[in-house]
Backbone as JSON, one array per atom type, in Angstrom:
{
  "sequence": "MSKINSFKSKKTIKVNGKDYIIYSLIEAEKNGLKDISKLPKSLKVLLENLLRYEDNITVDKTQINAIQSWLKTKTSDIEIAYRPARVLMQDYTGIPAVADLAAMRDAVKAKNKDPKKINP",
  "N": [[-30.29, 2.54, 45.78], [-28.53, 2.92, 48.93], [-30.16, 3.47, 52.02], [-29.46, 3.46, 54.37], [-26.69, 4.63, 56.35], [-24.61, 3.19, 57.73], [-21.85, 3.52, 58.15], [-21.12, 5.91, 57.25], [-20.46, 6.46, 54.82], [-21.36, 7.7, 52.48], [-21.12, 9.91, 49.89], [-21.13, 13.01, 48.21], [-19.94, 14.1, 45.1], [-18.88, 16.62, 42.69], [-18.69, 16.67, 39.35], [-17.66, 18.0, 36.75], [-19.67, 20.01, 36.85], [-21.84, 18.29, 37.76], [-23.56, 16.39, 40.15], [-22.68, 13.65, 41.85], [-23.33, 10.5, 43.58], [-21.04, 8.82, 45.93], [-19.68, 5.98, 47.35], [-17.49, 5.92, 49.93], [-14.65, 4.28, 50.69], [-12.53, 5.2, 52.13], [-13.67, 6.93, 53.86], [-15.46, 5.32, 55.14], [-13.5, 3.49, 56.56], [-12.74, 5.55, 58.05], [-14.81, 5.87, 59.84], [-15.33, 3.31, 61.32], [-14.82, 0.83, 59.97], [-12.1, -0.65, 60.39], [-8.78, -0.91, 59.0], [-9.48, -1.4, 56.34], [-8.4, -0.47, 53.95], [-6.18, -2.16, 53.57], [-7.19, -4.16, 52.51], [-7.54, -6.83, 49.7], [-7.92, -5.59, 46.3], [-10.32, -6.77, 44.75], [-11.93, -7.21, 47.08], [-12.56, -5.19, 48.01], [-14.28, -3.92, 46.11], [-16.37, -5.4, 46.46], [-16.91, -4.64, 48.99], [-17.54, -2.01, 48.63], [-19.97, -2.18, 47.3], [-21.63, -3.17, 49.21], [-22.03, -1.16, 51.01], [-23.2, 0.38, 49.15], [-25.85, -0.76, 49.09], [-26.48, -0.92, 51.53], [-29.44, -1.87, 53.4], [-30.31, -3.49, 55.51], [-32.25, -5.29, 55.08], [-31.54, -6.85, 52.65], [-28.96, -6.34, 52.72], [-26.66, -6.08, 55.41], [-25.17, -4.77, 58.33], [-23.87, -7.2, 59.33], [-22.72, -8.35, 56.82], [-21.31, -6.48, 55.81], [-19.41, -6.0, 57.84], [-18.46, -8.66, 57.85], [-16.75, -8.84, 55.46], [-14.7, -7.04, 56.42], [-13.58, -8.21, 58.62], [-12.32, -10.28, 57.26], [-9.69, -9.9, 57.12], [-8.38, -10.71, 59.2], [-9.02, -13.37, 59.44], [-8.9, -14.42, 56.77], [-10.65, -15.72, 55.54], [-14.67, -16.52, 55.24], [-17.65, -17.57, 56.62], [-20.01, -16.12, 55.87], [-22.66, -15.37, 53.96], [-22.93, -13.07, 51.2], [-24.83, -10.36, 49.43], [-24.54, -9.42, 46.33], [-24.96, -6.85, 43.82], [-24.34, -6.41, 40.8], [-23.66, -3.34, 38.86], [-22.61, -3.14, 36.48], [-21.24, -5.4, 33.95], [-18.44, -6.55, 32.72], [-17.45, -8.39, 30.04], [-15.73, -10.91, 28.27], [-15.98, -11.01, 24.46], [-16.64, -13.89, 23.53], [-18.1, -14.77, 25.61], [-20.53, -13.63, 25.4], [-23.04, -14.92, 23.9], [-23.86, -16.98, 25.78], [-24.71, -15.39, 27.85], [-26.53, -13.75, 26.9], [-28.62, -15.52, 26.46], [-29.06, -16.47, 28.96], [-30.22, -14.47, 30.11], [-32.52, -14.01, 28.52], [-33.6, -16.49, 29.42], [-34.02, -15.59, 32.08], [-35.98, -13.63, 31.56], [-38.22, -15.14, 30.66], [-38.97, -16.74, 33.07], [-39.6, -15.0, 34.75], [-41.8, -13.69, 33.53], [-43.47, -15.99, 33.52], [-44.05, -16.06, 36.26], [-46.12, -13.94, 36.31], [-45.02, -11.47, 36.49], [-43.1, -8.37, 35.54], [-41.49, -8.75, 32.67], [-39.41, -6.97, 31.67], [-38.11, -5.95, 33.56], [-35.98, -7.47, 33.95], [-32.94, -6.46, 32.74], [-30.24, -5.85, 30.75]],
  "CA": [[-29.15, 2.82, 46.56], [-28.59, 2.72, 50.44], [-31.06, 4.4, 52.76], [-28.86, 3.46, 55.57], [-25.29, 4.99, 55.92], [-23.87, 2.83, 59.05], [-20.19, 3.83, 58.4], [-20.97, 7.49, 57.13], [-19.46, 6.48, 53.67], [-21.97, 8.22, 51.45], [-20.73, 11.18, 49.58], [-21.45, 13.55, 46.8], [-18.95, 14.73, 44.42], [-19.22, 17.23, 41.42], [-17.54, 16.54, 38.14], [-18.36, 18.95, 35.36], [-21.07, 20.54, 37.25], [-22.72, 17.28, 37.87], [-23.44, 15.78, 41.35], [-22.7, 12.07, 41.83], [-23.15, 9.74, 44.85], [-20.33, 7.54, 45.96], [-19.4, 5.23, 48.55], [-16.1, 6.0, 50.07], [-13.98, 3.47, 51.48], [-11.88, 6.06, 52.86], [-14.74, 7.85, 54.91], [-16.11, 4.09, 55.95], [-12.44, 3.2, 57.25], [-12.45, 6.56, 59.36], [-15.92, 5.49, 60.71], [-15.52, 2.26, 62.06], [-14.29, -0.38, 59.26], [-10.74, -0.32, 60.65], [-7.91, -1.54, 58.11], [-10.02, -1.83, 55.3], [-7.56, -0.02, 52.95], [-5.51, -3.43, 53.23], [-8.14, -5.59, 51.53], [-7.25, -6.85, 48.04], [-9.0, -4.78, 45.36], [-11.64, -7.6, 44.83], [-13.15, -7.52, 48.01], [-12.78, -3.62, 48.26], [-15.42, -3.83, 45.22], [-17.41, -6.17, 47.24], [-17.54, -3.93, 50.2], [-18.22, -0.7, 48.14], [-21.18, -2.61, 46.69], [-22.34, -3.77, 50.13], [-22.28, -0.1, 51.57], [-24.3, 0.98, 48.53], [-27.06, -1.19, 49.04], [-27.15, -1.44, 52.59], [-30.73, -1.44, 53.67], [-30.96, -4.09, 56.75], [-32.93, -6.35, 54.85], [-30.67, -7.82, 52.01], [-27.43, -6.06, 53.01], [-26.57, -5.47, 56.72], [-23.67, -4.66, 59.01], [-22.91, -8.23, 59.54], [-22.14, -8.61, 55.58], [-20.01, -5.56, 55.74], [-18.2, -6.44, 58.77], [-17.67, -9.95, 57.55], [-15.56, -8.49, 54.66], [-13.59, -6.27, 57.15], [-13.19, -9.38, 59.3], [-11.51, -11.26, 56.24], [-8.2, -9.24, 57.25], [-8.01, -11.32, 60.45], [-9.03, -14.9, 59.32], [-8.73, -14.75, 55.32], [-12.03, -16.82, 55.32], [-15.78, -16.24, 55.84], [-18.89, -18.08, 56.23], [-21.13, -15.32, 55.67], [-23.13, -15.09, 52.49], [-23.03, -11.83, 50.95], [-25.48, -9.84, 48.59], [-23.91, -8.55, 45.46], [-25.54, -6.27, 42.89], [-23.22, -5.57, 39.86], [-24.2, -2.22, 37.98], [-21.97, -3.35, 35.01], [-20.41, -6.48, 33.8], [-17.55, -6.4, 31.28], [-17.23, -9.86, 29.45], [-15.17, -11.21, 26.66], [-16.96, -11.35, 23.34], [-17.24, -15.16, 23.54], [-19.08, -15.19, 26.67], [-21.82, -13.0, 25.2], [-24.19, -15.63, 23.71], [-24.19, -17.47, 26.75], [-25.29, -14.65, 28.87], [-27.64, -13.43, 26.42], [-29.53, -16.59, 26.71], [-29.48, -16.51, 30.34], [-31.2, -13.19, 30.19], [-33.95, -14.84, 27.79], [-34.18, -17.46, 30.33], [-34.63, -15.11, 33.23], [-37.15, -13.04, 31.37], [-39.25, -16.08, 30.69], [-39.2, -17.36, 34.41], [-39.94, -13.72, 35.61], [-43.09, -13.64, 33.0], [-44.4, -17.13, 33.92], [-44.76, -15.67, 37.52], [-46.8, -12.76, 36.21], [-43.94, -10.27, 36.47], [-42.87, -7.38, 34.26], [-40.1, -9.25, 32.1], [-38.58, -5.94, 31.21], [-37.23, -5.68, 34.88], [-34.56, -8.22, 33.44], [-32.48, -5.85, 31.35], [-28.86, -5.99, 31.33]],
  "C": [[-29.49, 2.88, 48.3], [-29.72, 3.67, 51.24], [-30.23, 4.62, 54.08], [-27.45, 3.6, 55.29], [-24.47, 4.74, 57.35], [-22.47, 3.48, 59.29], [-19.83, 5.23, 57.89], [-20.15, 7.42, 55.74], [-20.06, 7.04, 52.62], [-21.39, 9.7, 51.12], [-21.04, 11.89, 48.32], [-20.32, 14.12, 46.14], [-19.3, 15.28, 43.17], [-18.43, 16.99, 40.82], [-18.59, 17.17, 36.87], [-19.44, 19.44, 35.72], [-22.21, 19.7, 37.77], [-22.44, 16.53, 39.26], [-23.47, 14.06, 41.19], [-22.62, 11.71, 43.22], [-22.22, 8.72, 44.56], [-20.23, 7.19, 47.41], [-17.98, 5.23, 49.08], [-15.57, 5.14, 51.01], [-13.21, 3.97, 52.33], [-12.54, 6.34, 54.35], [-15.13, 6.15, 55.84], [-14.91, 3.46, 56.94], [-12.32, 4.32, 58.38], [-13.72, 6.25, 60.09], [-16.15, 4.13, 61.16], [-14.77, 0.94, 61.18], [-12.74, -0.12, 59.24], [-9.87, -1.52, 59.41], [-8.47, -2.07, 56.68], [-9.14, -1.53, 53.75], [-6.47, -1.29, 52.54], [-6.0, -4.52, 52.53], [-7.56, -5.54, 50.31], [-8.54, -6.24, 47.34], [-10.19, -5.51, 45.18], [-12.46, -7.42, 45.7], [-13.25, -6.06, 48.43], [-14.06, -3.37, 47.07], [-16.58, -4.31, 45.76], [-18.09, -5.34, 48.42], [-18.16, -2.59, 49.77], [-19.76, -1.02, 47.92], [-22.14, -2.86, 47.96], [-22.82, -2.15, 50.93], [-23.1, 0.72, 50.51], [-25.57, 0.71, 48.57], [-27.53, -1.67, 50.47], [-28.42, -0.89, 53.08], [-31.32, -2.04, 54.8], [-31.98, -5.02, 56.49], [-32.4, -7.3, 54.0], [-29.26, -7.66, 52.18], [-27.56, -5.42, 54.64], [-25.31, -5.26, 57.16], [-23.08, -5.91, 59.12], [-22.16, -8.58, 58.15], [-20.97, -7.74, 55.47], [-18.96, -5.84, 56.66], [-17.53, -7.88, 58.45], [-16.48, -9.62, 56.47], [-14.35, -7.6, 55.49], [-13.05, -7.36, 57.95], [-12.04, -10.44, 58.53], [-10.19, -10.73, 56.57], [-7.74, -10.23, 58.4], [-7.85, -12.93, 60.0], [-8.96, -15.48, 57.86], [-9.79, -15.95, 54.95], [-13.49, -16.0, 55.9], [-16.73, -17.22, 55.57], [-20.36, -17.52, 55.86], [-21.29, -15.14, 54.06], [-23.17, -13.8, 52.34], [-23.89, -11.28, 49.77], [-24.34, -9.16, 47.46], [-24.68, -8.11, 44.12], [-24.74, -5.6, 41.96], [-24.16, -4.66, 39.03], [-23.8, -2.76, 36.4], [-21.11, -4.69, 35.28], [-19.79, -6.4, 32.64], [-17.31, -8.25, 31.14], [-16.63, -9.92, 28.28], [-16.05, -11.7, 25.73], [-17.42, -12.56, 23.48], [-18.16, -15.51, 24.61], [-20.62, -14.35, 26.59], [-23.06, -13.81, 25.01], [-24.65, -16.35, 24.83], [-25.15, -16.44, 27.84], [-26.6, -14.05, 28.28], [-28.89, -14.46, 26.62], [-29.97, -16.8, 28.04], [-30.42, -15.26, 30.62], [-32.37, -13.47, 29.7], [-34.67, -15.31, 28.77], [-35.08, -17.02, 31.59], [-35.86, -14.39, 32.75], [-38.33, -13.94, 31.14], [-39.75, -16.74, 32.13], [-39.76, -16.08, 34.89], [-41.63, -13.54, 34.82], [-43.97, -14.72, 33.54], [-44.79, -16.92, 35.43], [-45.66, -14.24, 37.37], [-46.39, -11.49, 36.56], [-43.68, -9.53, 35.43], [-41.35, -8.07, 33.65], [-39.19, -8.25, 31.67], [-37.77, -5.38, 32.34], [-35.89, -6.31, 34.47], [-33.97, -7.38, 32.45], [-31.07, -5.46, 31.92], [-28.27, -4.34, 31.39]]
}
């Protein structure tokens, strides 16, 4: 998760006595990302992911601001990083996904890295 919190969106909430870290779009909007509440839900998901992984290496303010700028232009030439934590798929897509994971593990192993890092 992010060590950088440019838009002060990182918050801790307590649920049933356990603390959870969240990245609040409401707080990000208050702290410089104007009008992001007007974004489509799909872009809000991408924005939250960028805020979560902001590190100025793989994710920086340029990518975060590109999502916010979409409100004006409805387009962007900026490539963004996306690191999903969970992916829900229909049953029939499972076999190709498992094959892809196996291929990724083989590729990682061929580079003398730990194939266990590829873990759904």
